[in-house]
N, C-alpha and C positions, 0 to 999 in steps of 0.2 A: 504493499500498498503507500510505495513512495516515502516508508518515515525516515529513510537516511540523511542527512545534513550533509551541505558540501562544507569541507574543510577549507577551502582558498577562499582569501580575503585580498580584495585587491589593496584595500587602503589601510593605514592604521587606524586604529579603532581607539576614541577614545576611551577611559576608564568610565564606570559607572559614578562614581564618586565626580569625574569632571563632569560628568553630563548630567547630572543632580544638579548643580551648583550652574552650572547654563542656561538648564531649565528654567530654577528660580528667578536667575536675572534675566531671562528673555520672554518667559513665555506668563501670563498672567493665568492667577490661580483659580479662574473660573473652570476651566477644562481639566477635569476631576480624572487623576492613577489613582485605578487599584490597587499595583502594583509600582516598587521603586524600579520595574528591569527596566533595560533598553536590549529592544531586540537585534541580533546581528542577522538571524537567517530562521526560514522556518520550510520545515517540510510535513505533508501529513497531520499530525496530529502532536509535533513535539514542536516546540522553538529554544533556540540556541540563542543568550542572551551575550553580549558585549565580553565577559568573562569569560564565554567557553560554556558554563551552565545550561542545561538542557534540563527542559519542562515541557512536562505532560497537559496537553491542552485541553481541558471540559469547558472553556467557555468561546473558542470559536471565533474569534473576535467580535461576540455579541452578536454569536448567529451569525455569520458570514460565510463562517468557512464549512458552510455543509458538504465542499467534495474536497475539502484538506485543503492544506495551506501550499502553493503554489501546483497545483496539480497537470502533471506534465502536458496534459494536453490544451490548460485553460492558458499555460505560458507560450504554449506553440502559435495559440492563436493570438494571443497578443504581440506577440513576435513578428507575425507576420505581416498584421494589420499595422505596426510602427514601423515596417519596414515600409508601406506600398502609401500609406497618408492617417495624419493624427487628427488632425481636426477639419472641418470645411464649414460645419455648422450645418443642418439638417435642412434648415429652414432657406438657406442661399442654395447649396447643392446637397442632392439626395443620394445615398451610395442604399446598396443588397442589402448590407447589414441590416439595417433598422426595420428593413420591411419584412427579412425573412424572419427576425426575430419578433417580430407581432404577430406575425404567420403565427408563429409557433404555439404563443400563447395562446391567441384565441382558437385555437384547437385545443390546448389542454387544458384549460381554465373551465372549471366546470359550470354547467347549463346549454340541456338543449335549445340554441338559439345561435341566430349570427351576431359575432363581436365585431369590436374593434380596439385594439390596443395602441394608446402612444408613451412615448417615455420622456424621465427626467431624470433630475442627477442622485433625489433620495428619496427615502422616505416619507420624512418630513414634505417633501412637493408633491408625494402625491396625494398625501392627504389633503392639503391646500387645492388641488386641483381637482379633486373629485367632490368636494365642497361645492367649488364652482362648479362644475357640472348640475352637479345635483338642483343649486340654486337657477341657473338658467334653464333645465327643461323645466321643472317644476313653477316656477315664477313663485315659490317660497320661501320664506326666509329664514325659519328656523331649522337646528341639527340637534337630535336627540346622542347621547354620549352616556358610558356608564361611569359607574364608581370603580376603580382601580385603575381605569385604561390609561395606555400610553402612546402616542400618537405620532408625537414629535415634540421639536422645541420653537419652531416657525409659530407664530403669534397664533392662526386658528389652530393649528395642532395643539399648540401648548394649552389654550383654552378645551378644548377637548380631553387632553391630557387631566388624572386626578391624581397629584399627586403634588403637596406642597413643597415639602421638602424631599428635595432639593434643587428641584422643575422650576418652580410658578413663585418662589418667596423672592420678595423684592420688585417683579416683572410687570404688576397689574395698572394701570385696567387693562383686561381681554376683552376678546371679540365679545359681541353681544349675541343676542339669540340661539343659544346653547343651553340646555337642559342635560340633566344628568338625572339617572335612575341607577337602582344598583344591580350590580352585575350578581349570575347564581355563582355566590363565593359558599358551599355548603359547608364549608370549616366554621366559617362566623356569619352563618348563616343571619343576613339582616331582616330576618321576621321569625327569629327563635327556633323553627321548624327540622325536621329531619326529612331528607330525601330517604325513600320515594314517597312517604305519606301524604308529605307537604305539599303535592300535584304541580312541583314547580309554579308556587305562584309569583315567586318573584319576578316573573316574565309578565303578570299583569300591573306590574310597577309601570308601564307602558301605556296601557290603559289610564289607569290611573294618573298618568301624566297630562294625559289627553282633560281630563277633568280638571285638575288643580294648575297646572302653567301651564300649557299654549294647546291651542284648537290641533286637532288631526290635521286640517286641511290648512295650516300655518308650516307644517313640519316636512322641509324637504327629501331628509334624510337619517334615518339612523347609521351610525358606525360604531361597527363593533369588532374586538378582536374572536373568532374561535377559538383559542386558548389565550388567557392575559398573560402577556411574557414580562416584560418589567412588573407587572401587578403585583407577581406572586406566581407566575406557572398555575395559575388557576384556570382547570378544565371542569366547564359547566355539564350538566346533564344534557344525555342529549335531545332530550325535548324541550329544552329553556330556547334554543338557538331554533328551532323550528317555530316554535307559539312566536317567537320576534317577527320570524318571515311571514307568518300568516297575520300578525297584524298589520304590518307594514304593507303586505299586497290589498288589505279590508279599506286600508286608508290612502294607498295613493301615495305610499311614502315609499323610495326607493332604499334598498338595502345595500350599505357599503358594509363588505368584510376584508378588512385589513389582514392580510396576509402578511406583511413585512417580514413577523420574524416567524411564524408558523409556514410559511411554504417553502416551495421547491424542496420536500423531501423531508423536513425537518420530524415531523412526525409521524413517519411510514408510509404516507401517501404524500403523491406529488404537491396537495392540498389539502390544509386541515377540514375543509368546507364538507371534502368529501365525507368523511369520518360522521356528520351531522344530516347529510342529505341537502346542504343547501345549495343555491342557486341563487348567488347574488346578483342583483343589476350593474353591480359596481365589483371589483375585485381589485386588490392592489396588492406590486408585490415589489421585493427591494432586497436588500441584504443580501442573501446567497446568491443572488439571481446572475450576477458577473464575475464571482469565484473571487470577488475582492478588489473588483474598481465601482467608483460610483456609477449605478444605476438603480433607477425605479421604473415600475409600469405602472399604467391604470388601462384595467380590460376592462370593458362593460359595451351592455345590448349597443347593438349599432346606432336602433332609433335614437340613442341617448346620445352617446359620443359624436354624431355628426350633427347635432345642436348648435351649438358653439360656434361662433362667425370664426374667418378663415383669420391666422394671427393672433387668434385668444391665447391660445394656449400654447404651452412649450418655452423654450428657454434655447440662451446659446451653446449652451454644453450638452443640453438635453439630447440623449441617447448618439451619444459620442462613439465611433464608428471603434476604437480599441475596446471599450464596455462593451457594445453590441455584438462584436466578433466572439469576446470571453464566453457573453450569455450564451449564446449559441453552442459555445463549448460545456458551458454545465448541463443547458438542459441535454445534452448528449450522453453526460456521463450518467444521467439521474434513469438509468434504466431500472426495469424490476427486478433487477437482482441485488442491485445497491439500496433499493427501499426496502426487501426484505430482509437484507442485514442489516439494516436500521430499526425495523420489528424488531429482531433478534435482540440485536443489542439493545433495542429500549430496555426489553422484557428483563435481560441481564443487569442491567442497570435500576430497576426499581424494583427488583427481586434483592439487590445487593442493599438499597436504600431502607424496603424493609425488615429487613435484618437488622441492620443499624438500629432501623427505630426498637427492635424488640430488648435492644441491648444496652440505649442512651435514651435514659426520660428526655431528655433535655428537646428530640425531635418529636412534634406534637403532630405533623400531616407531613404525607409521601402521595405527591401527584403527580402528573405528568400523561405524554402520550409519545411515544417513540422514543427520540433521542433530544426529547424535550421535556425535562424533567427536574422536580423542582421537593426539599425538602423544608416545612415551616418549623424554625424553632422558637420556642417558649419555653420562659421562667419555670411552667406550673402547667401540666394539661389539665388539670382542673380550670385555674382560672385563664387560660391558653393567653399569658400575658406575655407580651413579641420579647424574645431573648435579642436584641437588636446588637448590644457590644457582644459577646459571644458569638452572634453570625461574623462579626467583621474581625475578630478575633481569630475564630478557625479557617477564614478567605486568607489572614495572614500567614497563620501556622502553617497552613499549606502550601504557599506558593515558597515558604522556606526551606520547603521541605521538597518541592520540586513539581508541585502541584497548581495550575492556575483556575482557579474559583469567580464564579460572579456571586455577587446577592444582590436579592431584590426585592419588592413588594414595598408597599406604601409606608408598614413599619421597618423596611431592610432589616426584613428577621426571615428571610426566606433563601436557602442556598436555589442556584440557579445552575442548571448544567447543559450549555448549548456544546455539545461532544461534535467533531467530526465525524462523518458517517464512516469514516474510510480510517478510524480508530483502530488498530490493530488489538488481537486478545491478550497478546503483554502488554501493549500500552492499558489496554482497559485493567485489567486487572493490577497492576504499578498503581494508576491512579486511584483506585479503590480502597488497595493498600492504604496510601497517604491518607486518604480521608478519613480511614476506620482511625486510623496514628493519630489525625488533626482531635477526632470526637474525644477518644480518650483523654488527650491532653488539656481539654479544654473542659471536661465533665469531672 
């Protein structure tokens, strides 16, 4: 699985200490760093820092490296395109890779209807443009989002995001006409109920929103992640999203599914919507779509996508030719074999997490789909008080031992793993062993 790292280094590397000093003097504190590590090279699921130390990567660049760091096919596609031309701007002179990648996504995304796709640079830009299209198409102003959601850090995306610390603190006021309802967070049910006896009543909050907050004929779209990532790896019951879709359809509201983190094989299917039987009006992709290059896509029903007038969508770098060629290479790698491997690896990870839960009281809940898995850490299983400090300490202990982890959740008490799908069996077992050692230390 191309895990071998190259040893040749063309230029003299600065030390970690020197680089940290330069980072402190040259870069503002706003861009947060999970670890004090500077990467020299990466392959598959392994990083090597400038000191020559290797790390197993359970973060994948925050879910970007589904097919692994520097997948050879992706690297070759980038090299070939870089030798031909790097940028012309699709709005000025078009190129085949943009059209071909759009065609592939139109064919692969859920929904038995004709679709069209255009490209942007980031997930946040995809969110912004999906809202623009929804408002244009429906002539309605409002958008409904969910508690614990994360949709990006530009202003509309940040308004839709539901986490104050660190994302929204001090940056208001935010965009108008955005309303929020609870997500199906079964571990911390907003209604104090238990699934399945609850009959997924939380989905009915959308109808209540129409009574107490905004009339349904003023709502352009509902935007939702099929599995909340930054919010804490929250997997809703399958009925929840189907009920949301049905309510949207009955009210003429567009359903936007944010697959920026969940898509491109992360959950064991090409798109997480497939697990829930969803056929959204608009589907958003990003993160892993181009193997590490900046690219995001908005795919939707043709009758919606064709409504905005020429010149109203896009951007100078949107759908860069190198990123599009990388995207085509990524889609070629995401075959049935790799998706099945993701399912199998995900089952091993979940079983390992559940085993840890039996031995460490700090683990309150284990959840996830495929290789999108998480553990919620609590000070007490009875009170479910978030163990935020312990979560951050575990991340620290693990990277000191050679394992890169992420924390997430609105209380920052969830361990999130977004492991590259190409990780080897040996690397996975080593990473899980380090994780167990970390738990033993903090417990």
